[in-house]
C-alpha positions as CSV (number, residue, x, y, z in Angstrom):
1,M,94.4,81.2,46.0
2,E,97.1,80.8,43.5
3,A,96.2,80.5,39.8
4,R,99.5,78.7,37.3
5,S,99.8,79.0,33.8
6,G,102.9,77.8,32.0
7,R,105.9,79.3,34.3
8,Q,103.8,81.9,35.2
9,C,102.3,82.6,38.6
10,I,100.0,84.7,40.5
11,K,99.1,84.4,43.9
12,R,96.0,86.2,45.4
13,T,97.0,87.8,48.9
14,N,95.2,90.2,51.4
15,S,97.8,93.0,50.7
16,L,99.2,95.1,47.8
17,P,102.7,94.8,46.5
18,P,104.9,97.5,48.1
19,L,105.3,99.3,44.2
20,L,101.2,99.4,43.9
21,L,100.3,101.3,47.2
22,S,98.2,104.3,46.4
23,F,96.1,106.6,48.5
24,N,93.6,105.5,46.1
25,L,93.4,101.8,47.5
26,N,89.5,101.5,45.6
27,F,90.3,98.9,42.8
28,N,90.9,95.6,42.3
29,I,94.6,94.7,42.2
30,D,93.3,91.1,40.3
31,D,92.1,92.8,37.4
32,L,95.3,94.9,36.9
33,V,97.7,91.9,37.1
34,M,95.6,90.0,34.6
35,E,95.5,92.6,31.9
36,Q,99.3,93.1,32.3
37,Q,99.4,89.1,32.2
38,I,96.9,88.9,29.2
39,M,98.7,91.7,27.2
40,R,102.1,90.8,27.5
41,Q,101.1,87.3,25.8
42,D,99.7,89.3,22.6
43,P,102.1,87.9,19.6
44,Q,101.8,91.5,17.8
45,Y,102.9,93.0,21.6
46,Y,105.9,90.8,21.5
47,A,107.0,91.6,17.9
48,L,106.6,95.2,18.5
49,Y,109.2,94.8,21.3
50,V,111.7,92.5,19.3
51,A,111.3,95.1,16.1
52,L,112.3,98.0,18.2
53,R,115.7,96.5,19.5
54,H,118.6,97.3,17.2
55,D,119.6,93.7,17.4
56,H,116.1,92.0,17.0
57,A,116.6,89.7,19.8
58,W,113.7,87.3,20.4
59,R,114.5,85.6,23.4
60,L,113.3,88.3,26.0
61,I,112.6,88.9,29.5
62,S,109.5,90.4,30.0
63,Y,108.4,92.0,33.6
64,P,105.3,94.3,34.1
65,Y,106.1,97.4,35.0
66,Y,103.9,99.1,38.0
67,A,101.0,100.9,37.7
68,K,98.7,103.1,39.7
69,F,95.4,103.8,40.1
70,A,94.9,107.5,39.9
71,K,92.1,110.0,40.1
72,P,91.7,113.7,39.0
73,G,94.0,115.7,41.0
74,D,96.7,113.3,42.0
75,H,100.0,114.1,40.8
76,T,101.3,111.4,38.6
77,S,103.8,113.3,36.3
78,F,107.5,112.6,36.7
79,R,110.7,112.6,34.2
80,Y,113.2,109.8,34.9
81,I,115.5,107.6,33.1
82,D,115.3,104.1,34.4
83,I,119.0,102.9,34.0
84,S,121.8,103.9,35.4
85,I,123.6,106.5,33.0
86,P,127.0,106.1,34.4
87,K,127.3,102.4,33.7
88,Y,125.1,102.4,30.3
89,L,127.8,105.4,29.1
90,E,130.8,102.9,30.6
91,T,129.3,99.4,29.6
92,G,126.5,99.9,27.5
93,R,124.4,98.0,30.2
94,G,120.7,98.9,29.9
95,G,121.1,100.1,26.5
96,N,118.7,97.1,25.0
97,L,116.0,98.0,27.3
98,I,113.0,98.8,26.3
99,Q,110.1,100.0,28.5
100,G,106.4,100.2,27.6
101,T,102.7,99.7,28.8
102,V,99.4,100.0,27.7
103,A,97.1,102.3,29.0
104,I,93.5,101.3,29.9
105,T,92.4,104.9,30.4
106,D,93.0,108.1,28.3
107,D,96.2,110.0,28.4
108,D,96.2,113.6,28.0
109,E,99.1,116.3,28.5
110,E,99.2,116.2,32.2
111,N,98.7,112.9,32.9
112,S,101.2,110.7,30.7
113,T,104.3,109.4,30.0
114,L,107.2,112.1,29.4
115,M,109.2,111.1,26.6
116,C,112.4,113.4,25.3
117,L,112.6,111.9,21.6
118,G,116.4,112.1,20.2
119,M,118.0,112.5,23.5
120,H,119.8,109.2,23.4
121,K,122.2,110.7,20.4
122,H,123.2,113.5,23.3
123,L,123.3,111.5,26.3
124,Q,127.0,111.4,26.9
125,E,127.4,115.2,26.0
126,W,124.5,115.7,28.4
127,W,126.0,113.5,31.2
128,N,128.9,115.6,30.9
129,M,127.6,118.7,31.3
130,C,125.3,117.5,34.7
131,K,128.6,116.1,36.3
132,A,130.3,119.8,35.4
133,R,127.6,121.3,37.4
134,G,128.0,119.0,40.0
135,I,124.7,117.5,39.9
136,A,125.7,113.9,38.2
137,K,124.7,110.9,40.3
138,E,125.4,107.5,40.8
139,D,122.0,106.5,41.0
140,H,120.2,103.0,39.1
141,I,117.2,105.6,38.4
142,H,117.7,109.1,37.4
143,N,114.9,111.5,38.1
144,I,115.2,114.7,36.0
145,E,114.7,117.4,37.7
146,D,114.7,121.2,36.5
147,K,118.4,122.0,37.8
148,M,119.2,118.7,35.7
149,W,117.5,119.6,32.6
150,T,117.5,123.6,31.8
151,K,116.1,125.6,29.2
152,K,120.0,126.1,27.8
153,D,119.8,122.2,27.4
154,K,116.5,122.4,25.9
155,E,117.9,124.8,23.2
156,R,121.3,123.2,22.9
157,F,119.9,119.6,22.3
158,Q,116.7,120.8,20.2
159,T,114.4,118.3,22.4
160,D,112.5,118.7,25.4
161,F,110.3,116.3,27.8
162,K,106.7,115.9,25.9
163,P,103.7,113.6,26.8
């Protein structure tokens, strides 16, 4: 069964998309997809994305980020940078990306997106430090492990990952 709306197409299948696989499969994937579609059609949501970009470009591509159903006790926290840092520093690729989501449940300090506010101002210096430590990688997404973000880094850059 398919539902079409303009250029968007949602195809109902009997299996979950690969990025939505979870050990907790007792939720309705169609509800999640529909909520994402409705949310992304909100003019205020769209205007916020335009306003957040430094160039205020309004012709944007919006694609839903993966979502996961979780129950209390599931490990859902991780720290990452969702661009290739070397490519960004070399060419600026990924610098205009804005990543956002609207949660339909309450977040708390243990179950939320962690942000490192202001780190964009220090990314080049921090990446050079990672290279000097021998831990810089040429990945498309960088998982920020404890050896990459140390107590000394927190003190030096006066910021840390916070919910």
